[in-house]
C-alpha positions, 0 to 999 in steps of 0.5 A: 644603178637602175631599179632592175639592177637593184632588184637583181642584187636583191634577189641574189641576196635573198637566195644567199640568205636562203642557202646560208640558213636553209643550208644547215637545215638540210645538212642537219636533216641529212645527218640525222640519219647517220650521226645520231645513234639512238632515238634520244640523240636523233631528237637532239639533232632535230631539235637543234633546227626545230625552232628555226627551220620554217622561218628559214624557208621564208627566204625561199618564198620571198625570193620566189615572190620577188622574182615573180614580181620583179622579173616575170619573164624570168619567173615564167621561163624558169618555172616552165622549163625547170618544172619537173626538178622544181616540182620534186623540190617542192614535194620534198620540202612539203614531205620534210615539213610534214615529217617534222610535225608528225614524227613525234605523234606516233609511239612506235619505232616504225612510225618514227623510222618512216618519218626519219626517211622523209626528213632525210630524203626531204633534205637531200633532194633539195640540197642536190637539185638546187645546185643542179638548177642554179648550175643550169641557170649560169651555164645557160639553157635552150631558149628560143626566140620567145624565151621558151625552154625547148630542151629536155630533162636530160639537157638539164642533167649535164656534167656542169649542173650535176657537179653544181648539185654535188657541191651544194649537197656537200657544202650544205652537209658540211654546214649542217655538221658544223651547226650541230657541233655548235648547237649540241653537247657531249658525244654528239658534238664530238662526232659532229666535229670529227665528221665535219672535217671529213665532209669539209675535205670532200666539199673542198675538192668538189667546190674548187673544181666547180669554181674553177670550171665556172671561172674558166667559162663564165668568169670575170675579175669579180668572180675570181675574187669571190671564188678565191674567198670561197676557197679560203673561207672553206679551208678556214672553216675546216681548220677551225673545226679541227681546233674545235672552234665551232662558232668561228667554223660556222661563220666561215662555212656560212661565208663560204656559201655566201661567196660561192652563191655570189660567184654564180650571180656575178657570173650570170649578170647581166643575164638572168637566164642565158640561151645556149641557142643564141645570145639574142634569145637570152633573158637579161635584167632589162628584157625580163624586168617588170615596169619601173612603177612596179619595181618602184613600189616593190622597193618601198615595200621592201624598205619598210618590211625587210628590216622588221623581218630581219629583226624578228628572225634575229630575235628568234635565233637569239632566244634559241641560241643555247646548246642542247644535249641528251640531258635536255630531252625527256624520256620517250613515251 
């Protein structure tokens, strides 16, 4: 395996890790507006991700940095062509982060309600737009001979990409509901379990339609395997939610995301950004890659620091592994 192939796999793993972890963050942020029935319950839902949400976003920063260093042509074309959607994602993530920090610094209901809106939209917008972005990457976009995007914003809002956005939105919301059922007690846990079953059914319909479309147009033998696995994992997660086996349900909902994202990268390879104008204009792992020396240095750095990061994040999740409920929330001021 060449270094550029290795780094394509590494970037795929980073995005898989980001969507697995930030997926339930987004889901909790979306559901905090509907699942909680009062201020105390809303604090419970937000506190389930309070210790980990910012650490989860490190995966996004690492994926973006790795793409910039390993595949500078891909990075340049992606961020220039998808400028507006990615800007909206960035603004939503910033607003969401500020909302988490400032929500508890005011004493009025209006203050908290306004920040709750920011958490909701700051979670929903990225959950949808990430799917749209990756749907377009797999489908292909209008690239000219210089690998410049020559399409418009409306070209990105095609049916395949919009369906991809609905799939990520529904899967992340389902993932968040299962996570809330796993991390809470009492009535919140019961409502999250019931809601996860309904959300899972919606996600299953959308995901099967999208994966079938992907297999029909971009599929290989490997994508067929991962697509079937994603469908089986999702059905299993719904069934286990019905049986109130939250730990196994969360594991399978996470495996669903892993298999679905793997399907996209397997369908994309060896391209990193196909051109719908001409295959000759496409970016692939060879013509978009950095020099071998750069990739070699990056590999050694990753081998040294990645295990340390994984150990630290695993320790964080272990420390904050216990359930929380309204009985753990002090009275509001």
